[in-house]
C-alpha positions in Angstrom: 106.9 210.6 115.7 105.0 208.2 113.5 105.7 205.6 116.0 104.5 207.7 118.6 101.3 208.6 116.8 100.4 204.9 116.1 100.9 204.0 119.8 98.7 206.9 120.8 96.0 206.0 118.5 96.3 202.2 119.6 96.0 203.4 123.5 93.1 205.7 123.0 91.3 202.7 121.2 92.0 200.2 124.0 90.7 202.7 126.5 87.6 203.2 124.8 87.1 199.7 124.7 87.7 199.4 120.9 84.2 200.8 120.2 85.4 204.2 118.8 86.3 202.7 115.1 86.6 206.4 113.8 89.7 206.7 115.9 91.4 203.2 115.3 94.1 203.4 112.3 93.9 201.3 109.4 96.8 200.2 107.1 95.6 199.3 103.4 97.9 196.7 102.1 100.2 197.5 99.0 100.3 194.4 96.7 103.7 194.2 95.1 103.7 191.3 92.7 101.9 188.4 91.7 103.7 185.3 90.5 103.1 182.1 89.1 105.4 179.1 90.3 105.2 175.1 90.4 105.3 174.0 94.1 105.9 170.4 94.4 104.4 169.8 91.1 101.6 171.8 91.6 100.3 175.1 90.3 100.9 178.1 92.8 100.2 181.8 92.6 102.7 183.5 94.7 101.4 187.0 96.3 103.9 189.5 97.7 103.0 192.8 99.6 103.6 195.3 102.3 102.1 197.8 104.6 103.0 201.1 106.1 106.5 200.9 107.7 104.9 202.3 111.0 103.1 199.0 111.7 106.6 197.1 111.4 108.1 199.2 114.0 105.2 198.3 116.3 105.8 194.8 115.9 101.9 194.0 116.6 99.5 191.2 115.4 98.0 191.8 112.3 95.3 189.6 110.1 95.2 189.9 106.2 92.3 189.0 104.4 93.2 187.5 100.7 90.7 187.1 98.1 90.8 185.3 94.7 89.0 186.0 91.6 89.1 184.5 88.3 88.2 185.8 84.8 86.9 189.2 86.3 87.3 190.8 89.6 83.7 189.8 90.5 84.1 186.4 90.1 85.4 185.5 93.4 86.5 182.0 93.9 88.6 181.9 97.3 88.8 183.9 100.5 91.3 183.1 102.9 92.9 185.0 106.2 96.6 185.1 106.8 97.9 186.1 110.5 101.5 187.2 111.4 103.3 189.4 113.6 105.3 192.0 111.6 109.0 193.0 112.4 111.0 195.1 111.1 112.7 192.2 109.4 109.8 191.0 107.8 108.7 193.8 105.5 108.0 191.9 102.5 104.7 189.6 103.3 104.1 186.2 101.0 101.3 184.1 100.4 100.7 181.3 98.0 97.8 179.8 96.6 97.1 176.5 95.1 95.0 176.5 92.0 93.1 173.5 90.7 93.4 174.7 87.2 96.5 175.9 85.2 96.7 179.5 85.9 97.5 180.2 82.3 94.3 179.3 81.3 92.6 182.5 82.4 93.2 185.6 84.4 93.4 185.7 88.3 92.7 188.7 90.4 94.2 189.4 94.2 93.1 192.1 96.4 94.1 192.1 100.5 93.1 194.1 103.3 94.2 194.1 106.8 93.0 194.2 110.6 95.2 195.6 113.2 94.9 193.8 116.6 91.3 192.5 115.5 89.9 196.2 115.4 88.1 196.9 112.2 89.3 196.1 108.5 91.1 198.4 106.3 90.1 199.5 102.9 90.6 196.5 100.1 93.6 196.9 97.9 93.2 197.4 94.2 92.8 194.2 92.2 96.1 193.0 91.2 95.7 191.1 88.0 97.6 188.0 86.8 96.8 187.8 83.0 95.8 184.6 81.4 96.6 183.4 77.8 92.8 183.9 77.0 93.5 187.7 77.2 96.5 187.4 74.5 96.3 187.6 70.8 97.2 184.1 70.3 95.9 182.6 67.0 96.3 179.0 67.8 94.7 176.7 70.5 97.0 175.9 73.5 96.4 173.1 76.1 97.5 173.6 79.7 99.6 172.1 81.2 101.6 171.7 78.7 103.6 169.0 77.6 103.1 166.6 80.7 101.4 166.4 83.9 102.2 164.0 86.9 99.7 163.3 89.3 99.2 161.0 92.6 97.1 157.8 91.7 93.4 158.4 92.7 93.6 162.2 92.5 91.8 164.4 89.9 93.9 166.7 87.3 92.2 169.5 85.8 93.2 170.2 81.6 92.1 173.6 80.2 92.4 174.7 76.6 92.4 178.1 75.5 91.3 178.8 71.8 93.0 181.1 69.6 91.5 184.5 68.8 88.4 184.4 67.0 87.4 180.5 67.5 86.4 178.5 70.6 87.2 175.0 71.8 84.8 172.1 70.4 86.8 168.9 72.0 88.7 167.9 74.7 89.5 163.9 74.9 91.6 161.6 76.9 92.8 158.5 74.9 90.3 159.7 72.2 87.5 159.6 74.9 85.6 163.0 74.6 85.2 164.5 78.0 82.5 166.8 79.4 83.8 170.5 78.8 83.9 173.0 81.9 83.7 176.8 80.4 86.1 178.9 82.2 85.9 181.6 80.2 84.8 182.8 76.5 87.9 181.3 75.1 88.9 178.7 77.6 87.3 175.3 78.2 88.5 172.6 81.0 88.1 169.2 81.6 88.6 166.9 85.0 90.5 163.8 84.5 90.2 161.4 87.7 92.0 158.0 88.2 89.7 155.4 86.3 91.6 155.0 83.4 93.0 151.6 82.3 96.6 152.3 82.3 98.4 154.2 84.8 100.6 156.5 83.2 101.3 158.1 79.8 97.7 159.1 79.0 97.6 161.4 75.8 95.6 164.6 76.3 94.0 166.6 73.2 92.2 169.6 72.4 90.4 170.8 69.1 89.3 174.3 68.4 87.1 175.5 65.6 90.2 176.3 63.4 93.3 174.9 65.4 94.3 171.8 67.2 96.6 172.5 70.6 99.7 170.4 71.0 99.0 167.4 73.0 99.9 167.0 76.6 100.6 163.6 78.6 99.2 162.7 82.0 101.4 160.4 84.4 99.7 158.8 87.5 102.3 157.5 90.0 102.3 156.4 93.4 104.3 158.2 96.2 107.5 156.4 97.1 107.7 153.8 99.2 109.4 153.7 102.9 112.5 152.2 102.2 112.2 148.4 103.7 114.7 146.5 105.3 117.1 149.1 106.0 120.4 147.8 106.9 124.0 149.5 107.0 127.4 147.7 107.4 131.0 148.1 106.6 133.7 145.8 105.1 137.0 147.4 105.6 136.2 149.9 108.4 136.4 152.9 106.1 133.1 153.0 104.4 129.5 152.4 105.6 127.0 150.9 102.9 123.2 151.2 103.4 121.0 149.2 101.6 117.1 148.7 101.2 114.1 147.2 99.4 111.4 148.8 97.5 108.4 147.5 96.6 107.7 149.5 93.5 109.9 149.7 90.7 111.5 153.2 90.1 110.7 154.3 86.7 114.3 155.1 85.9 113.7 155.5 82.0 111.5 158.5 82.9 113.5 161.3 85.5 110.3 162.9 86.0 108.7 159.9 87.2 111.5 158.4 89.1 112.0 158.2 92.7 115.1 160.0 94.3 116.9 158.6 97.4 119.2 160.5 99.7 121.0 159.4 102.8 121.3 161.8 105.8 123.3 161.2 108.8 122.5 162.8 112.3 122.0 166.6 111.7 123.6 166.5 108.6 122.2 167.4 105.1 122.6 164.7 102.2 126.2 162.8 102.4 127.3 159.9 100.4 126.3 158.7 96.9 122.9 156.9 96.1 121.7 154.5 93.9 118.2 152.9 93.5 118.4 150.7 96.5 121.6 151.6 98.4 123.6 154.5 99.8 127.2 154.9 101.0 129.3 157.1 102.8 132.7 157.7 104.7 133.2 156.2 108.4 134.3 159.3 110.1 137.4 158.3 112.4 136.7 157.6 116.2 132.5 157.4 115.4 131.3 154.1 115.9 127.9 155.1 116.5 125.5 156.4 113.8 122.0 157.8 113.5 121.0 157.3 109.7 118.1 158.4 107.8 117.3 157.6 104.2 114.8 159.6 102.3 112.7 158.8 99.2 111.1 161.7 97.0 109.2 161.7 93.8 106.8 164.3 91.9 103.9 163.2 94.1 105.2 162.2 97.5 107.9 161.7 99.9 109.0 158.8 102.5 111.7 158.0 105.1 113.4 155.5 107.2 115.6 155.4 110.3 118.4 153.6 111.7 120.6 154.0 114.8 123.6 151.3 114.7 127.1 150.7 116.2 129.5 150.1 113.4 131.5 147.4 115.3 128.2 145.4 115.3 128.0 145.5 111.7 131.2 144.4 110.3 131.1 142.3 107.1 134.7 141.1 106.5 136.5 141.4 103.3 137.2 138.1 101.4 140.2 135.9 101.9 143.1 136.2 100.2 146.6 134.1 99.6 144.9 131.2 101.3 147.8 128.1 101.7 148.9 125.1 103.3 152.2 125.5 105.3 152.7 121.6 106.4 150.8 118.4 106.2 151.0 115.5 108.2 149.0 112.2 108.6 146.3 113.7 111.0 147.1 117.7 110.6 147.4 120.6 108.4 148.4 124.2 108.8 146.8 126.9 106.8 147.1 130.5 106.6 145.3 133.6 105.2 145.0 137.3 104.6 142.3 140.1 105.4 143.3 143.0 103.8 141.5 145.5 106.3 142.0 147.2 109.4 140.4 144.9 112.0 143.0 145.9 115.2 139.7 146.9 117.4 137.9 143.8 116.8 137.8 140.0 117.4 137.7 137.7 114.4 136.3 134.3 113.8 137.2 132.3 111.0 135.7 128.7 110.0 137.6 125.9 108.1 135.4 123.5 105.9 137.3 120.4 105.0 135.6 117.8 102.7 136.7 114.2 101.5 136.3 112.6 98.3 133.2 110.8 99.8 131.5 114.0 100.6 132.2 113.7 104.4 132.4 117.5 105.9 134.2 118.6 108.9 133.6 122.3 110.1 135.9 123.8 112.6 136.0 127.2 114.2 139.1 129.3 115.0 139.2 132.6 116.8 141.8 135.5 116.5 142.8 139.0 117.5 142.1 141.3 114.6 145.2 142.6 112.9 146.3 145.3 110.5 145.7 145.2 106.7 148.9 143.1 106.4 148.4 140.7 109.1 148.4 136.8 108.4 146.1 134.4 110.1 147.3 131.1 110.7 145.3 127.8 112.2 146.3 124.1 112.4 143.5 121.9 111.6 143.6 118.5 113.2 141.3 115.3 113.3 142.0 114.5 110.0 142.6 110.8 108.6 146.0 109.4 107.2 146.7 109.2 103.1 143.5 110.8 102.5 142.5 113.4 99.6 140.8 116.6 101.6 139.3 120.0 100.1 139.5 122.8 102.2 137.9 126.3 102.0 137.4 129.1 104.8 135.4 131.9 105.6 135.4 134.4 108.6 133.1 137.2 110.6 133.4 139.3 113.3 132.9 138.5 117.0 129.4 139.7 116.6 128.7 137.5 113.9 126.9 140.1 111.7 127.9 138.4 108.5 130.0 135.6 107.4 132.4 136.8 104.3 132.3 134.4 101.1 134.0 130.8 101.3 137.7 131.1 100.0 138.2 129.3 96.7 138.8 125.5 97.7 142.2 123.8 97.2 143.0 120.2 97.6 145.6 118.4 99.7 146.6 114.4 100.8 147.8 113.6 104.1 150.7 111.7 104.8 150.5 107.8 105.2 150.2 105.8 108.5 150.3 102.3 109.9 146.8 100.6 109.6 144.6 101.3 112.5 142.9 97.9 112.7 143.5 94.7 111.5 141.5 93.3 108.2 138.4 91.6 108.8 138.7 88.0 108.1 136.6 85.2 107.2 137.0 81.4 105.2 135.1 79.0 103.1 135.6 75.4 104.0 135.2 72.4 101.3 135.9 68.7 102.2 138.5 66.9 100.2 139.7 63.4 100.5 142.8 64.6 102.2 141.3 66.8 104.6 140.0 70.4 104.2 140.5 72.9 101.4 140.1 76.4 102.9 139.8 79.5 101.0 140.5 82.6 103.1 139.5 86.2 102.6 140.0 89.6 104.0 138.6 93.0 103.7 138.7 96.4 105.0 135.2 98.3 105.5 136.8 101.3 103.8 140.3 102.8 102.7 140.7 104.8 105.9 141.4 102.3 107.8 144.5 101.0 105.9 145.8 104.7 106.3 147.8 104.2 102.9 148.2 101.4 100.3 148.8 97.9 101.5 151.7 96.4 100.2 151.1 92.6 101.5 149.6 90.6 103.8 151.3 88.4 106.1 149.3 84.9 106.9 150.3 82.4 109.7 148.9 79.0 110.6 148.8 77.6 113.7 147.8 74.0 114.6 148.8 71.8 117.4 151.4 74.0 118.5 153.1 74.5 115.3 153.4 77.5 113.4 153.6 78.0 109.6 154.2 81.1 107.7 152.3 81.6 104.5 153.9 83.5 101.6 152.9 87.1 101.7 150.0 87.8 99.4 150.2 90.9 97.4 147.4 92.4 95.2 144.9 89.9 96.0 142.2 89.6 99.2 142.1 85.9 99.2 144.4 82.5 99.6 143.7 79.0 99.5 145.6 76.4 101.1 144.7 72.8 102.6 144.4 71.9 106.2 144.0 68.8 107.8 140.7 67.8 110.1 142.1 69.1 113.3 141.6 72.9 114.8 143.6 75.7 113.2 144.3 79.4 114.1 144.8 81.7 110.9 146.2 85.0 111.7 146.3 87.7 108.9 148.3 91.3 109.3 148.5 94.3 106.6 151.5 95.8 105.8 151.9 99.3 104.0 154.9 101.9 103.9 154.2 103.0 107.5 154.1 100.1 109.4 151.9 96.9 110.2 148.1 96.6 111.4 147.2 94.7 114.5 146.8 90.9 113.8 143.5 89.4 113.1 142.7 86.0 114.3 140.5 83.0 112.7 139.8 79.9 114.4 138.8 77.1 112.6 137.2 74.2 114.5 138.2 70.7 113.9 136.0 68.8 111.6 132.7 67.7 112.4 131.8 65.8 109.1 128.5 66.0 107.3 126.7 67.6 110.1 126.5 70.9 108.6 125.2 69.7 105.4 121.9 68.3 107.3 120.8 71.7 108.3 117.5 72.7 106.7 117.2 76.1 105.0 114.3 78.3 105.9 112.8 80.3 103.3 112.5 84.3 104.1 111.0 87.0 101.9 113.2 90.1 100.8 112.1 93.2 99.1 113.9 95.8 97.1 116.1 97.1 100.0 117.2 93.8 101.1 116.6 91.1 103.5 115.7 91.0 107.1 117.7 88.0 108.6 116.8 86.7 112.3 118.2 83.6 114.2 117.7 81.9 117.5 120.0 83.1 119.8 122.8 80.5 121.1 123.4 80.3 124.8 127.0 79.1 124.2 128.0 82.1 121.9 131.1 84.0 122.9 132.5 85.9 120.0 129.2 87.0 117.9 127.5 85.7 114.6 128.6 86.2 110.9 126.4 86.1 108.0 127.8 85.0 104.6 126.1 85.0 101.2 127.1 85.1 97.7 126.6 88.6 95.8 126.7 87.2 92.4 124.3 84.7 92.3 124.9 82.0 89.0 128.1 83.7 88.2 131.4 81.9 87.9 132.9 84.0 91.0 130.7 84.0 94.0 131.8 87.3 95.2 131.6 85.8 98.9 130.5 88.6 101.3 130.0 88.6 104.9 129.0 90.8 107.9 129.9 90.1 111.6 127.6 91.1 114.5 128.0 91.0 118.1 126.7 88.2 120.5 123.5 89.9 121.7 122.2 90.4 118.2 119.7 88.1 116.6 118.9 90.0 113.8 120.2 92.1 110.5 119.4 93.7 107.6 121.1 92.7 104.7 121.6 94.9 101.6 123.4 95.3 98.4 123.7 97.2 95.4 123.8 93.8 93.2 120.6 92.3 94.6 118.6 91.2 91.7 115.0 90.4 90.9 114.3 86.6 90.6 117.8 85.4 92.1 117.9 83.4 94.9 120.2 84.3 97.6 121.5 81.7 100.7 122.5 83.3 103.7 124.3 80.9 106.1 124.6 82.0 109.7 127.3 80.9 111.7 127.8 81.3 115.6 131.3 82.0 116.9 132.5 80.2 120.1 135.8 79.4 121.6 136.8 76.8 119.1 135.8 78.8 116.0 132.8 79.4 113.8 129.9 76.8 113.0 127.2 76.9 111.2 124.3 77.8 112.7 121.3 78.2 110.5 120.4 78.8 106.8 118.2 81.3 105.2 116.9 81.2 101.1 115.3 84.0 99.9 114.5 86.5 97.2 114.1 90.3 96.8 111.2 89.7 94.5 110.3 86.5 93.0 109.4 86.1 89.5 107.3 83.5 87.6 109.0 80.2 86.6 110.9 80.3 83.3 111.4 76.5 83.0 108.5 74.3 81.9 107.7 70.9 83.6 108.4 67.6 81.5 105.4 65.7 81.5 104.6 62.1 80.6 101.0 60.6 80.3 99.1 57.1 80.7 95.8 56.8 79.0 92.8 54.9 80.0 89.3 54.9 78.5 87.9 57.1 81.2 91.1 58.7 82.8 94.5 60.0 82.2 97.4 59.8 84.6 99.6 62.4 84.2 103.3 62.5 86.0 105.9 65.3 85.4 109.4 66.4 86.7 110.4 69.7 87.7 113.8 70.4 89.2 113.4 72.8 92.0 117.3 74.2 92.0 118.5 77.5 93.4 118.3 79.2 89.7 114.8 79.4 89.7 113.2 82.8 89.8 111.0 81.9 92.9 110.0 79.2 95.1 107.8 76.7 93.5 104.3 76.8 95.6 102.8 74.0 93.2 101.5 73.2 89.8 98.5 74.5 87.6 97.1 71.3 85.3 94.2 72.4 82.8 92.4 69.7 80.8 90.1 70.5 77.7 88.7 68.8 74.9 89.8 69.4 71.4 87.8 72.3 69.9 85.8 69.9 67.3 84.5 67.4 70.0 84.0 70.2 72.5 81.8 71.8 70.4 79.6 69.1 70.4 79.4 68.1 73.8 77.0 69.2 76.4 79.2 68.4 79.3 81.7 71.1 80.6 84.7 70.7 78.3 87.3 72.7 80.7 88.8 71.4 84.0 91.5 73.2 86.3 93.4 71.4 89.1 95.8 73.8 91.5 98.2 71.3 93.2 99.4 73.3 96.3 102.1 70.8 97.2 105.2 71.2 95.3 106.4 67.9 96.1 103.4 66.1 94.4 103.9 65.5 90.6 101.5 63.2 89.9 97.5 63.5 89.2 95.0 61.2 87.6 91.9 63.1 85.8 89.2 61.0 85.7 85.5 61.1 84.4 86.6 61.6 80.8 85.2 60.3 77.6 86.7 56.9 75.7 88.3 57.6 72.5 88.0 61.5 73.2 91.2 63.8 72.3 91.9 66.4 75.3 94.8 69.2 75.5 96.4 69.4 78.4 98.3 71.9 79.9 100.8 71.8 83.1 102.8 74.8 84.8 104.5 75.6 87.7 103.7 78.4 89.8 105.6 80.7 92.4 103.9 83.8 94.5 104.6 86.2 91.5 102.3 83.7 89.3 102.1 80.9 86.9 105.3 80.1 84.8 105.9 78.7 81.3 103.5 75.9 80.2 103.9 72.4 78.9 101.2 71.6 76.2 100.4 68.1 75.1 97.4 66.5 73.3 96.0 62.7 74.6 93.5 60.3 73.3 91.7 58.3 75.8 91.4 54.5 75.0 88.3 52.9 73.6 85.9 51.4 75.8 86.8 47.5 74.9 84.9 46.0 78.0 81.7 47.4 77.1 81.9 46.6 73.3 82.5 42.9 74.4 79.6 43.1 76.7 77.2 44.1 74.1 78.6 41.5 71.5 78.1 39.1 74.4 74.7 40.0 74.7 73.8 40.2 71.0 75.0 36.4 70.5 74.6 34.9 73.9 71.0 35.8 74.3 69.7 33.7 71.1 72.1 30.7 72.3 70.4 30.8 75.6 66.7 31.2 74.4 67.8 28.4 71.8 69.1 26.1 74.7 66.0 26.7 76.5 63.5 25.7 73.8 65.5 22.7 72.9 65.3 21.6 76.8 61.7 22.2 76.6 61.1 20.7 73.6 63.2 17.4 74.4 60.4 16.4 77.0 57.8 16.3 74.2 59.8 14.8 71.6 57.4 11.8 70.8 54.5 14.0 70.9 56.2 16.7 68.3 57.0 13.7 66.0 53.6 12.5 66.0 52.5 16.3 65.3 54.8 16.8 62.7 53.8 13.5 61.3 50.5 15.1 61.3 51.2 18.0 59.7 53.5 16.7 57.1 50.8 14.2 55.9 48.1 16.6 55.7 46.5 17.1 52.5 47.5 20.0 50.5 45.3 22.0 48.5 45.6 22.2 44.9 45.3 26.1 45.0 48.3 26.5 47.3 51.0 28.7 46.2 54.4 29.2 47.4 53.7 33.0 47.9 50.8 31.7 50.2 53.2 29.4 52.2 55.7 32.1 52.6 53.0 34.6 53.7 51.2 32.2 56.0 54.7 31.6 57.5 55.3 35.2 58.0 52.1 36.2 59.5 52.5 32.9 62.0 55.9 34.1 63.0 54.4 37.4 64.0 51.8 36.0 66.0 54.1 33.5 67.5 56.1 36.3 68.8 53.3 38.4 70.1 50.9 35.7 71.7 52.1 33.5 75.0 50.9 30.5 76.0 49.7 31.4 79.3 47.6 34.2 77.6 45.0 31.3 76.7 42.3 30.5 79.6 40.9 27.5 77.4 42.2 25.8 74.1 40.6 24.1 71.7 42.1 21.6 69.0 39.8 20.3 66.2 41.1 17.4 63.8 39.6 17.0 60.6 40.3 14.1 58.2 41.3 14.7 54.7 40.8 11.9 52.1 42.4 14.0 49.2 45.4 14.2 51.6 45.3 10.7 52.6 45.9 9.9 48.8 48.5 12.2 48.3 50.5 11.8 51.6 52.5 8.2 52.1 51.5 6.2 54.9 52.8 7.3 58.2 55.4 4.9 59.7 54.4 3.1 62.6 56.5 5.3 65.3 54.3 8.3 64.3 51.4 6.2 65.4 50.0 7.3 68.7 49.2 4.8 71.8 45.7 4.8 70.8 46.0 4.2 67.3 43.4 6.3 66.7 45.3 8.4 64.0 45.8 6.1 61.3 45.0 8.7 58.3 46.1 12.2 57.6 44.2 15.0 59.4 44.2 18.8 59.4 44.3 19.8 62.9 42.9 23.3 64.0 43.8 24.9 67.4 42.3 28.1 68.9 41.8 29.6 72.2 38.7 30.6 74.1 38.2 33.3 76.7 36.1 30.6 78.4 35.4 26.8 78.3 31.8 25.6 77.6 29.5 25.2 80.5 28.2 22.0 81.6 25.5 20.5 79.6 26.0 23.5 77.4 26.3 22.5 73.3 29.7 22.8 72.3 29.4 25.8 69.8 32.4 28.3 69.0 31.5 31.7 69.0 34.2 33.7 67.1 33.5 36.5 69.7 34.9 34.4 72.4 38.1 33.3 70.2 41.2 34.8 71.3 43.5 33.2 69.2 44.2 30.1 66.8 46.8 28.8 64.5 46.5 26.4 61.5 49.1 23.4 61.5 50.2 21.4 58.9 48.6 22.0 55.7 47.8 26.0 56.2 45.1 25.2 53.6 43.5 27.7 51.2 39.5 27.8 51.1 38.4 29.1 48.0 34.6 28.3 49.3 34.4 31.4 51.4 31.0 30.2 52.2 32.2 27.8 54.8 33.6 30.7 56.8 31.2 31.0 59.9 29.3 27.9 59.0 27.5 25.7 61.7 27.4 22.7 60.0 28.7 19.7 61.9 30.8 17.9 59.1 34.0 17.8 60.5 35.7 18.0 56.8 33.9 21.2 56.6 34.3 22.8 59.8 34.7 26.4 59.9 37.7 28.1 59.9 37.5 31.6 61.9 39.0 34.3 60.2 39.9 36.3 63.1 42.1 33.7 64.7 45.5 34.3 65.3 48.2 31.8 66.2 49.6 30.6 69.3 53.4 30.1 69.7 53.4 26.5 70.0 49.8 24.4 70.0 51.7 21.4 70.8 52.4 22.6 74.2 48.4 22.6 74.5 47.9 19.3 73.9 48.8 18.2 77.6 45.8 19.9 78.9 43.2 19.9 75.6 40.8 16.9 75.5 40.3 15.2 72.1 37.4 16.3 69.8 35.9 14.2 67.0 
């Protein structure tokens, strides 16, 4: 009956266009309950209500409008509509609302009204209250959310504090930082905390009221979980599937409230398997190969998921090998076997063997198999091995789809069996001349032990010459043999023998003796480096069997340690290296050309990996002269020198004491860039001087040790003799000239001497005056030349007193005219000009140039006579300004006599 009435009302309302609101029925909802609960870590208010049973039976659309009020029913803070279709199975309706502040902070009120088919709203239901703590009689302040709050990074969180009865909230802080208080009710205050804090979790929240302090709470800010990255799933034993992934954020396992929880879902199934932080596993479903897998991640603030579709046969990661062993070993093969403890009967298996020798050579081989059951043994034969060689082998396997190799098995070792040497030894020789013929040292070697295929027991050597063969006693334990041969050509064969057999025969031809021709080949210098030497040679058009380069590895040692390398005929260069090459050691490389008759020396090379300065000093001898020094030295350019001698440096300096007082350069340097020149003459030196001389050889690396010596130049004897000769020879020459000149006038000089000697001597003359007159006359004679007189005058004065005093001159002193029969005083002097004709002969003292008094050099006490014009010859005036000339006698030839 009720349903009929409802339909009737609805039809009537529709017929009237929905305009008659009076006849449209309304149904006021009945709120059954209001509950608080956490939904996804947030505060939610859950409301349950119902309406009249009539509406459920009609199954019509109905809209409910819900209002939320806070603190009191007039403070509406939220309004929303909720539309649904009422059914018989949905009699209790539910709606939830998320509150931004904890619901305990204050009372919340709910009321609802309905609208059937968008006609009109019903009356509001009565307010239904959800009481807060602020209405209780609590006496202590309480902080909400209690204990802890987990929020998403970047969000805002509200904390509220309800004061106890009869008190109020005064301060709320985060990490001791006070926040602005938002009043919710008379007893409740709130703060808004945003993620701008220095730490991302563990923030302390405090609340202080006027009388009490609330228990603190902790705020955590975290990120939602990352999507599981690089999700992969695989199986090892075809019984269990393991899925793994990577996360970019470390889960906070120490705090279960903030950690991320993972779960694995296969197909439509819910959680399956066991999950840890970055992996999950679940059992394989028999007969199922394809799987649709989802891994979900969830924490308090969010969710994430990753998906993967896979065929299990493509994702097989085989189990590790077990019971690996060898079943048989030959010279070049080995049989191996192992187990894989898993059922791979539906798969193909590929295994790889890794065989390594002692020197690190590696050999990988792949082997394919049909998969077997758990107890199936896998066997393989590995070939291509070397006889009598130590090997280490390990194995790993993968499925035919090569998803992933399993781990390498533990390596084990074995030795292959011996075999006969595969090649003959490499043979070479050294030949030295002897009075009886030639001494041959035969050498042989193998480049590596693998060529002998086992220990060599001995070597068989045969010599063949002129059709005759000679077997040499087998050689054991060494790689050389000495013997003598004649000057003819010889053929030498060598064969190595081990426990499995003998090697092919090696043949060496020794040509007939060619005498000293090889010693005339000049060695050419080459430059090496730390790596070795590059050797080049000219191509020989007659080469038939290649070239050989030989050298000594141990230069200067008792044992040469001869080394050689052979090269094909088309080669004209080689790189020679050795671990024993040392800087400062000279290495000689002999290049041999192989022809039909044997090997002949072709070229020689010498060089250093690195040249060093010479360690030896030149031995110097000197030959000193007055102005030069000749140096001569010896320096042996032998193979033990640490470099090629490029020349010599010579330095010469004055000794310090002499150099300090010299204005000339005291340092000279000479560089001789010809190593064969060992003589030098240093010129332009000073006599009787000490010099320091240094001589040193040099190489490309620099100057070597120096020879130091001091030499002294000889004195200049020739110059000294010349000077002494000049000192004694000049006076002698002058005297000879004077004597020669005087010899022509010997008679006149005698007469003049007689006149001088017979002159009267004044009683007042003294020895001192005589000496002084001689000194003054000597000075005048040295300064006046005869040719300086243009006119000379001689005056002779008779002296009676002298006449009495002097003896009568001998007749040989008489002149030819016999005019001078008595002693006279003679005066001679020079005039600047002679008297003019008719002019009275008068002496003007201004015209006098010079005069000298001969014979008596009388002293005149009567000074009045000086300058007198009296004509008395005896009292003739004597000029005081006269100066003597050198030889007055010479003037007699052109001076007339005056009475």
